[in-house]
DSSP file (Angstrom, degrees, kcal/mol; ACC not computed):
  #  RESIDUE AA STRUCTURE BP1 BP2  ACC     N-H-->O    O-->H-N    N-H-->O    O-->H-N    TCO  KAPPA ALPHA  PHI   PSI    X-CA   Y-CA   Z-CA
    1    1 A X              0   0    0      0, 0.0     5,-0.0     0, 0.0     2,-0.0   0.000 360.0 360.0 360.0 136.6   -6.6   14.9   -6.4
    2    2 A X    >>  -     0   0    0      1,-0.1     4,-1.6     2,-0.0     3,-0.8  -0.318 360.0-128.3 -60.8 139.3   -5.4   17.7   -4.1
    3    3 A X  H 3> S+     0   0    0      1,-0.3     4,-2.6     2,-0.2     5,-0.2   0.829 106.9  63.5 -56.8 -34.3   -2.6   16.7   -1.8
    4    4 A X  H 3> S+     0   0    0      1,-0.2     4,-2.4     2,-0.2    -1,-0.3   0.890 102.0  48.6 -60.8 -40.0   -4.5   18.1    1.1
    5    5 A X  H <> S+     0   0    0     -3,-0.8     4,-2.5     2,-0.2    -1,-0.2   0.917 110.2  51.7 -67.7 -42.4   -7.3   15.5    0.7
    6    6 A X  H  X S+     0   0    0     -4,-1.6     4,-2.3     1,-0.2    -2,-0.2   0.927 112.0  46.8 -56.6 -45.4   -4.7   12.7    0.4
    7    7 A X  H  X S+     0   0    0     -4,-2.6     4,-2.7     2,-0.2    -2,-0.2   0.899 110.8  51.0 -67.1 -40.6   -3.1   13.9    3.7
    8    8 A X  H  X S+     0   0    0     -4,-2.4     4,-2.0     2,-0.2    -1,-0.2   0.903 111.0  49.3 -63.2 -39.9   -6.5   14.2    5.4
    9    9 A X  H  X S+     0   0    0     -4,-2.5     4,-2.2     2,-0.2    -2,-0.2   0.907 111.3  49.4 -64.8 -41.7   -7.4   10.7    4.4
   10   10 A X  H  X S+     0   0    0     -4,-2.3     4,-2.8     1,-0.2    -2,-0.2   0.932 110.0  50.6 -62.6 -45.3   -4.0    9.4    5.6
   11   11 A X  H  X S+     0   0    0     -4,-2.7     4,-2.5     1,-0.2    -1,-0.2   0.860 108.3  53.1 -63.0 -35.8   -4.5   11.2    9.0
   12   12 A X  H  X S+     0   0    0     -4,-2.0     4,-2.0     2,-0.2    -1,-0.2   0.946 111.2  45.5 -62.8 -47.9   -7.9    9.6    9.4
   13   13 A X  H  X S+     0   0    0     -4,-2.2     4,-2.6     1,-0.2     5,-0.2   0.913 112.1  52.6 -60.8 -42.5   -6.5    6.2    8.8
   14   14 A X  H  X S+     0   0    0     -4,-2.8     4,-1.5     1,-0.2    -1,-0.2   0.920 108.7  49.8 -59.7 -45.1   -3.6    6.9   11.2
   15   15 A X  H  < S+     0   0    0     -4,-2.5    -1,-0.2     1,-0.2    -2,-0.2   0.873 111.7  49.2 -63.5 -36.6   -6.1    8.0   13.9
   16   16 A X  H >< S+     0   0    0     -4,-2.0     3,-1.3     1,-0.2     4,-0.3   0.934 111.3  47.0 -69.6 -45.5   -8.1    4.8   13.4
   17   17 A X  H 3< S+     0   0    0     -4,-2.6    -1,-0.2     1,-0.3    -2,-0.2   0.739 119.9  40.5 -71.4 -19.6   -5.2    2.4   13.6
   18   18 A X  T 3< S+     0   0    0     -4,-1.5    -1,-0.3    -5,-0.2    -2,-0.2   0.219  83.5 108.3-107.6  14.1   -3.8    4.2   16.7
   19   19 A X  S <  S+     0   0    0     -3,-1.3     2,-0.3     1,-0.1    -2,-0.1   0.883  87.9  20.0 -58.6 -42.0   -7.2    4.7   18.3
   20   20 A X        -     0   0    0     -4,-0.3    -1,-0.1    -3,-0.2     0, 0.0  -0.945  59.0-158.9-130.1 151.8   -6.5    2.1   21.0
   21   21 A X        +     0   0    0     -2,-0.3    -1,-0.1     4,-0.1    -2,-0.0   0.425  51.7 121.3-109.6  -0.8   -3.2    0.6   22.2
   22   22 A X  S  > S-     0   0    0      1,-0.1     4,-2.4     4,-0.0     5,-0.2  -0.309  72.0-116.6 -66.4 152.6   -4.5   -2.6   23.7
   23   23 A X  H  > S+     0   0    0      1,-0.2     4,-2.5     2,-0.2     5,-0.2   0.857 110.3  53.6 -59.9 -41.6   -2.9   -5.8   22.3
   24   24 A X  H  > S+     0   0    0      2,-0.2     4,-2.0     1,-0.2    -1,-0.2   0.931 111.7  44.7 -62.7 -46.1   -6.1   -7.2   20.9
   25   25 A X  H  > S+     0   0    0      1,-0.2     4,-2.6     2,-0.2    -2,-0.2   0.932 114.9  48.3 -63.1 -45.7   -7.0   -4.1   18.9
   26   26 A X  H  X S+     0   0    0     -4,-2.4     4,-2.8     1,-0.2    -1,-0.2   0.848 108.5  54.5 -65.5 -34.1   -3.4   -3.7   17.7
   27   27 A X  H  X S+     0   0    0     -4,-2.5     4,-2.3    -5,-0.2    -1,-0.2   0.927 110.8  45.8 -63.5 -44.6   -3.4   -7.4   16.6
   28   28 A X  H  X S+     0   0    0     -4,-2.0     4,-2.6     2,-0.2    -2,-0.2   0.924 113.7  49.3 -63.9 -45.0   -6.5   -6.9   14.5
   29   29 A X  H  X S+     0   0    0     -4,-2.6     4,-3.0     2,-0.2     5,-0.3   0.941 111.8  48.2 -60.6 -48.6   -5.1   -3.7   13.0
   30   30 A X  H  X S+     0   0    0     -4,-2.8     4,-2.6     1,-0.2     5,-0.3   0.926 112.1  49.7 -58.4 -45.3   -1.8   -5.3   12.1
   31   31 A X  H  X S+     0   0    0     -4,-2.3     4,-1.7    -5,-0.2    -1,-0.2   0.926 115.8  42.3 -59.8 -47.1   -3.6   -8.3   10.6
   32   32 A X  H  X S+     0   0    0     -4,-2.6     4,-2.0     2,-0.2    -2,-0.2   0.944 117.9  44.0 -66.7 -49.4   -5.9   -6.1    8.5
   33   33 A X  H  X S+     0   0    0     -4,-3.0     4,-2.3     1,-0.2    -2,-0.2   0.912 115.0  47.6 -67.4 -43.4   -3.3   -3.6    7.4
   34   34 A X  H  X S+     0   0    0     -4,-2.6     4,-2.7    -5,-0.3    -1,-0.2   0.874 109.5  55.3 -66.6 -35.3   -0.6   -6.1    6.6
   35   35 A X  H  X S+     0   0    0     -4,-1.7     4,-2.4    -5,-0.3    -1,-0.2   0.915 108.4  48.1 -60.2 -42.8   -3.1   -8.1    4.6
   36   36 A X  H  X S+     0   0    0     -4,-2.0     4,-2.4     2,-0.2     5,-0.2   0.908 111.2  51.1 -63.0 -42.4   -3.9   -5.0    2.5
   37   37 A X  H  X S+     0   0    0     -4,-2.3     4,-2.4     1,-0.2     5,-0.3   0.926 110.7  47.7 -61.6 -46.0   -0.2   -4.5    2.0
   38   38 A X  H  X S+     0   0    0     -4,-2.7     4,-2.2     1,-0.2     5,-0.3   0.918 111.5  51.8 -62.7 -43.0    0.4   -8.1    0.9
   39   39 A X  H  X S+     0   0    0     -4,-2.4     4,-1.4    -5,-0.2    -2,-0.2   0.943 114.3  40.5 -59.5 -49.4   -2.6   -7.9   -1.5
   40   40 A X  H  X S+     0   0    0     -4,-2.4     4,-1.1     1,-0.2    -1,-0.2   0.870 115.0  50.6 -73.8 -34.4   -1.5   -4.7   -3.3
   41   41 A X  H  X S+     0   0    0     -4,-2.4     4,-1.0    -5,-0.2     3,-0.3   0.912 112.1  46.4 -70.0 -39.3    2.2   -5.6   -3.5
   42   42 A X  H  X S+     0   0    0     -4,-2.2     4,-1.9    -5,-0.3    -1,-0.2   0.814 107.1  59.9 -71.0 -27.4    1.6   -9.0   -5.0
   43   43 A X  H  X S+     0   0    0     -4,-1.4     4,-2.6    -5,-0.3     5,-0.3   0.811  95.3  63.8 -67.8 -30.3   -0.9   -7.4   -7.4
   44   44 A X  H  X S+     0   0    0     -4,-1.1     4,-1.9    -3,-0.3    -1,-0.2   0.975 109.7  36.6 -57.7 -56.6    1.8   -5.2   -8.8
   45   45 A X  H  X S+     0   0    0     -4,-1.0     4,-2.3     1,-0.2    -1,-0.2   0.875 115.3  55.0 -66.2 -38.4    3.9   -8.1  -10.1
   46   46 A X  H  X S+     0   0    0     -4,-1.9     4,-2.1     1,-0.2    -1,-0.2   0.920 110.6  45.2 -62.5 -43.8    0.9  -10.2  -11.1
   47   47 A X  H  X S+     0   0    0     -4,-2.6     4,-2.2     2,-0.2    -1,-0.2   0.859 111.6  52.1 -70.5 -34.2   -0.6   -7.4  -13.3
   48   48 A X  H  X S+     0   0    0     -4,-1.9     4,-1.6    -5,-0.3    -1,-0.2   0.884 109.3  50.8 -67.7 -36.0    2.8   -6.7  -14.9
   49   49 A X  H  X S+     0   0    0     -4,-2.3     4,-0.7     1,-0.2    -2,-0.2   0.913 110.8  48.5 -64.1 -42.1    3.1  -10.4  -15.7
   50   50 A X  H >< S+     0   0    0     -4,-2.1     3,-0.9     1,-0.2    -2,-0.2   0.879 106.4  57.2 -64.6 -36.8   -0.3  -10.3  -17.3
   51   51 A X  H >< S+     0   0    0     -4,-2.2     3,-1.7     1,-0.3    -1,-0.2   0.871  98.7  60.5 -61.8 -35.8    0.6   -7.1  -19.2
   52   52 A X  H 3< S+     0   0    0     -4,-1.6    -1,-0.3     1,-0.3    -2,-0.2   0.791 110.7  41.2 -62.7 -26.0    3.5   -9.0  -20.8
   53   53 A X  T << S+     0   0    0     -3,-0.9    -1,-0.3    -4,-0.7    -2,-0.2   0.203  84.7 141.2-105.1  15.2    1.0  -11.4  -22.2
   54   54 A X    <   -     0   0    0     -3,-1.7    -3,-0.1     1,-0.1     3,-0.1  -0.249  42.3-154.3 -60.7 144.6   -1.5   -8.9  -23.3
   55   55 A X  S    S+     0   0    0      1,-0.1     2,-0.3     2,-0.0    -1,-0.1   0.649  76.1  30.8 -94.5 -17.6   -3.3   -9.5  -26.6
   56   56 A X  S  > S-     0   0    0      1,-0.1     4,-2.2     0, 0.0     5,-0.1  -0.932  79.9-115.6-136.6 161.4   -4.1   -5.9  -27.3
   57   57 A X  H  > S+     0   0    0     -2,-0.3     4,-2.8     2,-0.2     5,-0.2   0.914 116.4  52.1 -63.4 -43.4   -2.6   -2.5  -26.6
   58   58 A X  H  > S+     0   0    0      1,-0.2     4,-2.4     2,-0.2    -1,-0.2   0.894 109.5  50.6 -60.4 -37.0   -5.6   -1.4  -24.5
   59   59 A X  H  > S+     0   0    0      2,-0.2     4,-2.2     1,-0.2    -1,-0.2   0.924 110.9  48.7 -64.0 -43.8   -5.2   -4.6  -22.4
   60   60 A X  H  X S+     0   0    0     -4,-2.2     4,-2.4     1,-0.2     5,-0.2   0.938 112.4  47.9 -58.9 -48.8   -1.5   -3.9  -21.9
   61   61 A X  H  X S+     0   0    0     -4,-2.8     4,-2.4     1,-0.2    -2,-0.2   0.896 110.4  52.5 -61.3 -41.2   -2.2   -0.3  -20.9
   62   62 A X  H  X S+     0   0    0     -4,-2.4     4,-2.2    -5,-0.2    -1,-0.2   0.925 110.8  46.2 -62.1 -45.2   -5.0   -1.5  -18.5
   63   63 A X  H  X S+     0   0    0     -4,-2.2     4,-2.0     1,-0.2    -2,-0.2   0.901 113.8  47.5 -66.9 -40.9   -2.7   -4.0  -16.7
   64   64 A X  H  X S+     0   0    0     -4,-2.4     4,-2.1     2,-0.2    -1,-0.2   0.890 111.2  52.6 -66.6 -37.9    0.2   -1.6  -16.4
   65   65 A X  H  X S+     0   0    0     -4,-2.4     4,-2.3    -5,-0.2    -2,-0.2   0.899 107.7  50.8 -64.2 -40.7   -2.2    1.1  -15.1
   66   66 A X  H  X S+     0   0    0     -4,-2.2     4,-2.6     1,-0.2    -1,-0.2   0.917 108.5  52.7 -62.3 -42.3   -3.5   -1.3  -12.4
   67   67 A X  H  X S+     0   0    0     -4,-2.0     4,-2.1     1,-0.2    -2,-0.2   0.908 108.4  50.3 -59.3 -42.3    0.1   -2.0  -11.4
   68   68 A X  H  X S+     0   0    0     -4,-2.1     4,-2.0     2,-0.2    -1,-0.2   0.918 110.9  48.7 -63.1 -43.2    0.8    1.7  -11.0
   69   69 A X  H  X S+     0   0    0     -4,-2.3     4,-2.2     1,-0.2    -2,-0.2   0.905 110.9  50.4 -62.9 -40.9   -2.4    2.1   -8.8
   70   70 A X  H  X S+     0   0    0     -4,-2.6     4,-2.4     1,-0.2    -1,-0.2   0.861 107.8  53.6 -66.1 -34.8   -1.4   -0.9   -6.7
   71   71 A X  H  X S+     0   0    0     -4,-2.1     4,-2.0     2,-0.2    -1,-0.2   0.890 108.5  49.6 -66.1 -38.7    2.1    0.6   -6.2
   72   72 A X  H  X S+     0   0    0     -4,-2.0     4,-1.7     2,-0.2    -2,-0.2   0.905 111.0  49.3 -65.7 -40.3    0.6    3.9   -5.0
   73   73 A X  H  X S+     0   0    0     -4,-2.2     4,-2.5     1,-0.2    -2,-0.2   0.902 107.3  55.5 -64.4 -39.9   -1.6    1.9   -2.6
   74   74 A X  H  X S+     0   0    0     -4,-2.4     4,-2.7     1,-0.2     5,-0.2   0.909 105.0  52.8 -57.3 -43.1    1.5    0.0   -1.4
   75   75 A X  H  X S+     0   0    0     -4,-2.0     4,-2.3     1,-0.2    -1,-0.2   0.898 108.5  51.0 -60.4 -40.7    3.1    3.4   -0.6
   76   76 A X  H  X S+     0   0    0     -4,-1.7     4,-2.6     2,-0.2    -2,-0.2   0.957 112.1  45.0 -60.1 -52.0    0.1    4.4    1.5
   77   77 A X  H  X S+     0   0    0     -4,-2.5     4,-2.8     1,-0.2     5,-0.2   0.894 113.1  50.3 -63.8 -40.6    0.1    1.1    3.5
   78   78 A X  H  X S+     0   0    0     -4,-2.7     4,-2.6    -5,-0.2    -1,-0.2   0.914 111.2  48.9 -63.3 -41.8    3.9    1.3    4.1
   79   79 A X  H  X S+     0   0    0     -4,-2.3     4,-3.2    -5,-0.2     5,-0.3   0.928 112.6  48.4 -62.6 -43.5    3.6    4.9    5.2
   80   80 A X  H  X S+     0   0    0     -4,-2.6     4,-2.3     2,-0.2     6,-0.3   0.938 113.4  46.0 -63.3 -46.8    0.8    4.0    7.6
   81   81 A X  H  <>S+     0   0    0     -4,-2.8     5,-1.9     2,-0.2     6,-0.6   0.917 116.8  46.6 -60.2 -43.4    2.6    1.0    9.0
   82   82 A X  H ><5S+     0   0    0     -4,-2.6     3,-0.8    -5,-0.2    -2,-0.2   0.959 116.7  40.2 -65.3 -53.8    5.8    3.0    9.4
   83   83 A X  H 3<5S+     0   0    0     -4,-3.2    -1,-0.2     1,-0.3    -2,-0.2   0.820 118.0  47.0 -71.6 -30.3    4.3    6.1   11.0
   84   84 A X  T 3<5S-     0   0    0     -4,-2.3    -1,-0.3    -5,-0.3    -2,-0.2   0.502 104.0-132.1 -85.9  -3.7    1.9    4.2   13.3
   85   85 A X  T X 5 +     0   0    0     -3,-0.8     3,-1.6    -4,-0.5    -3,-0.2   0.881  47.7 159.6  54.9  41.6    4.8    1.9   14.3
   86   86 A X  T 3 <S+     0   0    0     -5,-1.9    -4,-0.1     1,-0.3    -1,-0.1   0.748  77.5  37.5 -66.6 -22.3    2.5   -1.1   13.7
   87   87 A X  T >  S-     0   0    0     -6,-0.6     3,-1.2     1,-0.5    -1,-0.3  -0.087 114.2-119.8-116.5  32.2    5.7   -3.3   13.3
   88   88 A X  T <  S-     0   0    0     -3,-1.6    -1,-0.5     1,-0.2    -3,-0.0  -0.434  74.2 -21.0  68.9-136.7    7.7   -1.6   16.0
   89   89 A X  T 3  S+     0   0    0     -2,-0.2    -1,-0.2    -3,-0.1    -7,-0.0   0.172  87.9 147.4 -95.1  17.0   10.9    0.0   14.9
   90   90 A X    <   -     0   0    0     -3,-1.2     2,-0.9     1,-0.1    -3,-0.1  -0.301  54.0-119.5 -55.2 131.5   11.3   -2.1   11.8
   91   91 A X        +     0   0    0      1,-0.2     3,-0.3     2,-0.0     4,-0.2  -0.660  39.1 169.4 -80.6 107.6   13.0    0.0    9.1
   92   92 A X     >  +     0   0    0     -2,-0.9     4,-2.7     1,-0.2     5,-0.2   0.358  47.5 103.8 -98.6   3.9   10.6    0.2    6.2
   93   93 A X  H  > S+     0   0    0      1,-0.2     4,-2.3     2,-0.2     5,-0.2   0.891  79.3  51.2 -56.5 -43.1   12.6    2.8    4.3
   94   94 A X  H  > S+     0   0    0     -3,-0.3     4,-2.4     1,-0.2    -1,-0.2   0.917 112.6  46.0 -62.6 -40.3   14.0    0.3    1.7
   95   95 A X  H  > S+     0   0    0     -4,-0.2     4,-2.7     2,-0.2    -2,-0.2   0.895 111.5  51.9 -67.5 -38.5   10.5   -1.0    1.0
   96   96 A X  H  X S+     0   0    0     -4,-2.7     4,-2.0     2,-0.2    -2,-0.2   0.891 110.4  49.0 -64.3 -37.7    9.1    2.5    0.7
   97   97 A X  H  X S+     0   0    0     -4,-2.3     4,-1.7    -5,-0.2    -2,-0.2   0.927 111.6  49.1 -65.4 -45.1   11.8    3.4   -1.7
   98   98 A X  H  X S+     0   0    0     -4,-2.4     4,-1.3     1,-0.2    -2,-0.2   0.916 110.6  50.2 -60.7 -44.0   11.1    0.3   -3.8
   99   99 A X  H  X S+     0   0    0     -4,-2.7     4,-1.1     1,-0.2     3,-0.3   0.889 110.0  50.4 -63.5 -38.9    7.4    1.0   -3.9
  100  100 A X  H  < S+     0   0    0     -4,-2.0    -1,-0.2     1,-0.2    -2,-0.2   0.834 106.4  56.7 -66.9 -31.4    8.0    4.6   -5.0
  101  101 A X  H  < S+     0   0    0     -4,-1.7    -1,-0.2     1,-0.2    -2,-0.2   0.775 112.3  39.7 -74.7 -24.8   10.3    3.3   -7.8
  102  102 A X  H  <        0   0    0     -4,-1.3    -1,-0.2    -3,-0.3    -2,-0.2   0.589 360.0 360.0 -97.1 -11.1    7.6    1.1   -9.3
  103  103 A X     <        0   0    0     -4,-1.1    -2,-0.2   -32,-0.2    -3,-0.1   0.414 360.0 360.0-104.7 360.0    4.8    3.6   -8.8
């Protein structure tokens, strides 16, 4: 996929999560975005664990591929949380580095 489309999609998400600054809207955004982050990060390890027990090579490849996709999604959510300051000034650089290393 062209990098430009990825960036446009990210900017759209950024505009939506920063659309309003009132506490109620930001609480909902944080809850949703952090939920997505937790889902994709936990899926990385779960799928790699399943890959270790794969019964066939295609099954192994499928599980590892899912883990890679989840790692890429993790990078997206971390970038969004970081750039939109959804968690204030929390330093997410170490997590972003970790996500890039597994994806």
